[in-house]
N, C-alpha and C positions, 0 to 999 in steps of 0.2 A: 601556524597550526597545521594540524593533517586535515583532510577534507571530512573524514567520517567526526572527527572529534568535533569539528566545525558545525556540521550538521547537527550535531547531537545538542549543541552549547545552543544554536537558536533554538531549536525543539525546545529544552529545558526553559527558554527564557519564555516561550509563548506558554507552554503550561502552568510556571509560576505565575504568571501574571493572573490568568484567570482560576487560579488556585483560590485566589480569596474569597471568589463568592461560595466556596463550601461544596459539599459531594452532590454533584446533580442527580436528578431524578427523571424520570421521563416527562417531556412537553405536551404541548400540542401535536408537535413533530417527532416527537421520540416514544418509542416502544420498546418492546422485552419482548425476544420470542427464546424460548427453551429448545436447544437443538444440539445435536450429538453432544451432552452431558455438559452443555454451557449456557448459562443467561446470559444471551448476546441482546447488544444497544443496539438500535436501527434507530435512524431518522427516514421521513419519507416526507418526499416537498414535490410540489410542481406536478405536471401531468404531462402525456404524450408517450414516447417509446421511453420503456425502462433503462434506466444507466445507473449502473452499481460504482460507486466510487470508492475504493481500496486504499486506507491509508497506509504510511510507510511506519516502519517497524520502531516500535517502544512507543507509538503516536497514537491517534484517534481520529476519530470524523471529522475533526475541527481542523485540520491541517487543509482543509478543500474550504476554506471561509472563502477566501479570493476567487473562488470556481460556482459555489454553491446559488449566490444569488442571479448569476446570469443564466447558470443550466437549468435551471428550476422554470425558465420562461419556454426553455425548448424541450424538455425531457421530466420523465417521473424518477426522481432521483429516491436509490436505496443508498445510503451511507453509512453502515454497519463499524461497530469496532469490534475489532478483531480477538480471537480469544488469549486471555491474559494481559487485555492492551484497554486503554480508555475505560468504559462503564461495563464491560464484559467480563465474565468470572472466566477462570483458569481450571483446568482438569489434568488428571493424573495424566504421567507422560510428558516424551519431549514434546516441541513446539516443533511442527513443518508447516511449508509451504500446501503440499498434498492435503493435509488435515483442515488449514484454513480456505483452501479451497472448495471440501467438503463440505463445512460450515456454509459458505456461500450456496451450495448445491440445496443443502438442507433448508436454508433462508429463503430461497426461492418457491421452492416446491409449499412451502406453508404459505407463501403468500402467493402460490398457483401463478408463478410467471415462469414461462415456459423457456422464450427465447430473450434476450437482454444482451445489452453493452456494458463494457468495464473500462474505466479509466483507472490503472493502478500505477501508484508512487512508489518505488523501489521496493520494498517488500508486497506492496500492493500488488505491482508490476508482475514479478516474481509469483504470488499466486494466481494473478490473472493468466500467467501462461501454462501454470499446470491448469487451471480449468479448460483452458482451449485443447491442452492435450489430450483429457482423461474425459471431457463431455462436449466433443464438437456439436454436438446436436442442441446442444444449449446456447451458445454463444454467438451471437451475429460479428459484434467488431470488438475491436481490442485496443487500447493505446495505452502505451508503459511509458513511464519516463523513471529514468535510471532504474532500469531492470538488467540483472543479469543472469546468466544460464549456467553458471558456475562460479566457486568463490574465489578463483584466481582471476574473476572478470574486473576486482578491482585494481585501482592503480598500487605500483610496488610499496608506499609508504602507507596507505590504508590497508592493504594485505597483512604488512607488519605490524600494524596497530590492532588491528583486527585478532592476529595471533597471539596477541600478550594482554588484549583488555578485559579488566573487571570490572565488576558491578560499580566500584567505586570511580572508574573512569568516565561512567555515565552522570555525574554529579548532583551537589545537592538540590538543583534546582529540578532534576528531571524527578528526582525521588517524590519532592513536595509536590510537583504537579501531577504524577501517576499515581500518589495515595489518595490524594482530595479527589479524584474522581470515582477509585477504582471501590467495587464494591467489596474489596478482599484487601485491605489497607495492608495488612500484617504480612503479603506474598512477594512485595516487592523483590526483595533479593532475589528469590525463585525464578518469578518471572522476568528478570533480567539475565538471570544465569541461561535460562533456557533461548532466550532473544542472543545473546551470544555465542551460544552452541550452535543454532539454527545459523547463523554467519558464517560461522568457521566451514560448518561442514556442507551447508547447502545453497542454493539450489547445486543439482549437478543433471539437466535434463540435456539428452543425448541429442545428435544433429538428427538422427530420425524422427527422434520426438517432435523437436521443432517443425524438421519436413512435414508430419503429418497433421500440423494446425491447419484447419479448413476458412477458420475466422477471419476475415478481412483484419492486419493490423499496421498500425502507426508505432514505429519504435521511436522514441525521443531521449533527448539526452542534452544535459550543458554540453557547451563546448569548452568546459574545464569541470567536466563531471567528475564524483569520485570514479564513475567505473571508463576504465580503460577506453578509448573512441574506438582503437582496431576492436573491442569486445562489443562494441553495440554496434559497430557496423557486420560483425560476424554472425550476430542474432538477426539483424536483418534480412541479411544473405540468406539462412537457414529458414527463412519462413517464408512460403511460395506467396509471391504478391506484396509483400511486407512492404510498407515506405519507411521511408528513414527521415527525420527531422532532426539537425543538428541546430540547437536553440542557441543564436549568438550571445557572447557577454552573459553567457548565464552559468551556473552550479549544478550541484544535483538537486537544486532547490528550485529549478527555474520554475515551476507552476506557481511558486508564489511570489517570485523575484519580476518577472514580467507576464503579470497574470493576463493583461489586455492579449497579446499574442497569442498565448498559449489557449485562452478560451476562445478565438476567433478561428484558431487553426483544428482545435479535438469537435468543436460545433458542425466546422464546414465538412471533417471527416467523416464525420457519425452522421452528418445530414446527407450524402449522396446517395 
């Protein structure tokens, strides 16, 4: 099975298992904010410096289930569901990393948070890179896992899968889990098509843009990630002062496969 398909299969299983509880509403930790034309769901946990956790494509903040219990002892966590994903509504127009980065800024403005850190997985890492490029005054440090700066950063098999994928390739488990959470369950096909278009066409960060990043950055990937190793290395080399960590014996889902190692490394980097 190709790497992208394997990641989606694992995500679909997580979503489907949790869907039996019914469509969730805000909890003691969960809140909603109207920002940039969407109703964004987010959770706030812990105390300390603000750390924003940005999930991967077609997912939601629950992807950080093995990070939150540890991180909330060190940071004030803000964990949003991004546009058209999780418990957050969609809006007209395409889904882009830049638009999602601006949603994060709007949420931080609403919460009166001036400077913060980000840990982003996959699409969340791409969103974090966009935010670091366009809002250098807001971001202190950034940790990315499995991020890319252009669509050709994927391994050849995954590029081929991406070029031909349809909504049906997400699988029935993904549909079940997504619709159980979404406030707009009838919009599944539309949302997934937007995600596929984004994956095929974005991101397209230039070397000059990456070189302009001022935040401290830790670039991470599994040693058999769906992102090509030379692409991950090029990303780290393009960002001034960036650190590179290749997680041994891990895939694109390193933070879920090796949470103890990942959590310790991230806390150490953000706490320096």
